[in-house]
C-alpha positions in Angstrom: -22.8 0.0 13.6 -21.5 -0.1 17.1 -22.9 2.3 19.7 -19.7 3.9 21.0 -19.1 5.6 24.3 -18.5 9.4 23.9 -14.9 9.1 24.9 -14.1 6.4 22.3 -16.2 8.2 19.7 -13.9 11.3 20.1 -10.7 9.3 19.9 -11.5 7.1 16.8 -12.2 7.8 13.2 -15.2 6.1 11.7 -13.7 2.9 10.5 -15.2 1.6 7.3 -15.5 -2.1 6.9 -15.5 -3.3 3.2 -17.1 -6.7 2.9 -19.9 -8.7 1.3 -23.4 -7.7 2.6 -25.2 -11.0 3.0 -22.9 -13.3 5.1 -20.9 -13.0 8.3 -17.8 -14.5 6.6 -14.3 -13.2 7.4 -15.8 -9.7 8.0 -17.3 -10.9 11.2 -14.0 -11.2 12.9 -13.5 -7.4 12.4 -17.1 -6.6 13.3 -16.7 -8.5 16.6 -13.6 -6.6 17.5 -15.2 -3.2 16.7 -18.4 -4.1 18.6 -16.5 -5.3 21.6 -14.5 -2.0 21.7 -17.6 0.1 21.3 -16.1 2.3 18.6 -18.0 3.8 15.6 -17.7 2.0 12.3 -19.6 1.8 9.0 -20.4 -1.5 7.3 -20.3 0.0 3.9 -22.1 -2.7 1.9 -25.0 -2.6 4.4 -25.0 0.9 5.6 -24.7 2.9 2.4 -27.0 3.0 -0.6 -25.3 1.0 -3.3 -22.5 0.4 -0.8 -21.6 -3.0 -2.2 -20.6 -1.2 -5.5 -18.1 0.8 -3.4 -16.8 -2.4 -1.9 -16.3 -4.0 -5.3 -14.7 -0.9 -6.8 -12.1 -0.8 -4.0 -11.6 -4.5 -3.4 -12.3 -6.2 -6.7 -11.0 -3.9 -9.4 -8.2 -4.8 -11.8 -6.3 -1.6 -11.5 -3.0 -0.6 -10.0 -4.6 0.8 -6.8 -7.6 0.2 -4.6 -8.4 3.8 -3.7 -6.7 7.0 -2.4 -3.4 5.8 -3.8 -3.4 2.6 -1.8 -2.0 -0.6 -3.4 -4.4 -3.1 -5.0 -6.5 -5.3 -2.6 -6.9 -9.0 -3.4 -10.4 -9.4 -2.0 -12.6 -8.3 0.9 -12.5 -7.8 3.8 -10.7 -4.6 3.9 -10.7 -1.7 6.3 -10.7 2.0 5.1 -9.6 4.6 7.7 -10.4 8.2 6.6 -7.6 10.6 7.2 -5.0 7.9 8.0 -3.2 8.0 4.7 0.4 9.1 4.2 -0.6 12.7 3.6 -2.8 12.8 6.7 -5.8 13.6 4.6 -6.6 10.6 2.3 -7.8 7.2 3.5 -5.6 4.2 4.4 -6.9 0.9 3.2 -5.8 -2.3 4.9 -6.7 -5.8 3.7 -6.5 -9.4 5.1 -8.4 -10.3 8.3 -5.4 -10.9 10.6 -3.7 -7.8 9.2 -6.7 -5.7 10.0 -7.0 -7.1 13.5 -3.3 -6.5 14.1 -3.8 -2.8 13.1 -6.9 -2.4 15.3 -5.6 -4.3 18.3 -3.8 -1.5 20.1 -6.1 1.1 18.9 -9.2 -0.7 20.3 -7.3 -1.8 23.5 -7.8 -5.4 22.5 -4.2 -6.5 23.2 -2.1 -6.4 26.4 -0.9 -2.9 27.1 2.9 -2.2 26.9 3.6 -5.9 26.1 5.0 -6.6 22.7 5.3 -10.3 23.3 1.6 -10.3 24.4 0.5 -8.5 21.3 2.2 -11.1 19.1 0.7 -13.9 21.2 -2.7 -12.5 20.6 -2.0 -12.5 16.8 -0.7 -16.0 17.0 -3.9 -17.2 18.5 -6.0 -15.3 16.0 -4.0 -16.8 13.1 -4.4 -20.3 14.5 -8.2 -19.8 14.8 -8.3 -18.6 11.2 -6.6 -21.8 10.2 -9.5 -23.7 11.7 -11.8 -21.3 9.9 -10.2 -22.4 6.6 -10.6 -26.1 7.6 -14.3 -25.4 8.1 -14.7 -24.0 4.6 -12.9 -26.9 3.1 -15.2 -29.4 4.8 -17.9 -28.5 2.3 -15.7 -27.2 -0.6 -12.6 -29.5 -0.6 -12.1 -29.5 -4.3 -12.8 -26.0 -5.6 -14.6 -22.9 -4.4 -16.1 -22.3 -7.8 -18.0 -25.7 -7.7 -21.3 -26.2 -6.0 -21.3 -28.4 -2.8 -23.3 -31.0 -4.7 -20.5 -31.3 -7.3 -18.1 -32.4 -4.6 -20.3 -34.1 -2.1 -18.3 -37.4 -1.9 -15.1 -35.5 -1.3 -16.9 -33.4 1.3 -18.0 -36.4 3.2 -14.4 -37.6 3.4 -13.0 -34.2 4.3 -15.6 -33.4 6.9 -14.9 -36.7 8.6 -11.2 -35.8 8.9 -12.1 -32.3 10.1 -14.4 -33.7 12.8 -12.2 -36.6 14.0 -8.8 -35.1 13.6 -8.6 -31.4 13.0 -11.3 -30.0 15.3 -10.0 -31.9 18.4 -6.5 -30.8 17.7 -7.4 -27.1 17.6 -9.8 -27.4 20.6 -7.1 -29.1 22.6 -4.7 -26.3 21.8 -7.1 -23.6 22.8 -8.2 -25.4 25.9 -4.5 -25.7 27.0 -3.9 -22.1 26.2 -6.9 -21.1 28.3 -5.7 -23.2 31.3 -2.1 -21.8 30.9 -3.5 -18.3 31.1 -5.6 -19.2 34.1 -2.5 -20.4 35.8 0.0 -17.7 34.8 -1.9 -14.7 33.5 -4.9 -14.3 35.8 -7.2 -15.3 33.0 -9.7 -17.0 35.4 -10.7 -19.4 32.6 -12.4 -16.4 30.9 -9.6 -15.1 28.6 -6.9 -16.6 26.4 -4.4 -13.8 27.1 -4.1 -11.7 30.2 -7.1 -10.7 32.4 -9.3 -9.0 29.9 -10.8 -9.5 26.5 -8.5 -9.4 23.4 -9.2 -10.0 19.8 -7.8 -13.5 20.3 -10.9 -14.2 22.4 -13.3 -12.8 19.9 -11.7 -14.6 16.9 -11.5 -17.9 18.7 -15.1 -17.5 19.9 -16.4 -16.8 16.4 -14.8 -19.9 15.0 -16.2 -22.0 17.9 -19.6 -20.5 17.3 -19.4 -21.3 13.6 -18.3 -24.9 14.3 -21.3 -25.3 16.6 -23.6 -24.2 13.7 -21.9 -26.4 11.1 -21.3 -29.5 13.2 -23.8 -29.2 16.2 -23.7 -33.0 17.1 -19.9 -33.1 16.9 -19.4 -30.0 19.0 -22.0 -31.1 21.6 -20.1 -34.4 22.0 -16.8 -32.5 22.4 -18.1 -30.4 25.3 -17.2 -33.2 27.7 -13.7 -33.4 26.3 -13.1 -29.6 26.4 -15.4 -28.2 29.1 -13.4 -25.1 29.9 -13.2 -23.9 26.3 -16.7 -24.8 25.2 -18.3 -24.0 28.5 -17.0 -21.1 30.7 -15.0 -19.4 28.0 -17.5 -19.6 25.2 -20.4 -18.4 27.4 -18.3 -15.6 29.0 -17.4 -14.0 25.6 -21.0 -13.9 24.7 -21.7 -11.8 27.8 -18.9 -9.2 27.3 -20.1 -5.6 27.1 -20.7 -4.6 23.5 -20.8 -8.2 22.3 -23.8 -9.1 24.3 -25.9 -6.4 22.7 -24.5 -7.0 19.2 -25.1 -10.8 19.2 -28.9 -10.3 19.7 -29.2 -7.4 17.3 -30.1 -7.4 13.7 -26.5 -6.3 12.9 -25.4 -9.9 13.6 -25.9 -11.7 10.3 -27.1 -15.4 10.5 -24.9 -18.1 9.1 -26.1 -19.2 5.7 -23.9 -20.0 2.6 -20.6 -18.6 3.8 -17.7 -20.3 5.5 -19.9 -22.1 8.1 -22.6 -24.2 6.5 -24.8 -26.9 8.1 -25.2 -30.0 6.0 -26.5 -32.8 8.3 -24.8 -35.5 6.4 -21.4 -34.0 7.1 -22.0 -33.9 10.9 -21.4 -36.8 13.4 -23.9 -39.6 12.6 
């Protein structure tokens, strides 16, 4: 879990991340936000004995509630916040990655302060990055998530070509322009997408870029000349942010494997 400052430790509950234990996946977007903020959290499946059973009981049951009177959850990730329920004693459970980030944004000071339009803009960028995240998944599973990659390899070759040649540059162009717009109008200095300090838009976009670099290293290397601000200064700066720098070199940072971002050499630029 994150190593919080004493001030933030006093002001925050111990957030509980409910996600699969072996992959970064969509849970990583929440981890990055929490680590960047330096607040305490528990990665239940990894930090508790038999914790994954707890995750499954809350997020994958077929009942009429998840836990503590909260409505059913479709699937992980979810965030459980002790003492935040309607009665002030039970836990609140929130699901869906962008929904969790929206909840945490103000609480973790990862959105512009006293700026409603700015908060929604941060969410807009995070949602857009998560769209690219979906495209990356579909590059190796374009037909069905339940099928093995080998069962849909011809379709994956076609899909990944479209992702590399059309979709990735479209998203990178948007984020590069966003970065330059904020440099011009929001004092972003080429370091941040919104305002003059880190937001969860930065961490979310960074995670997708990092995953793309793992999945399509040749393609992303070639794109650096086309999008130097995004894939250079911005990408490198986020890695050096306090909290993230320590996390990214720690054992808490799970390696990419068989989750959303997968490296199949035949799907990369040839």
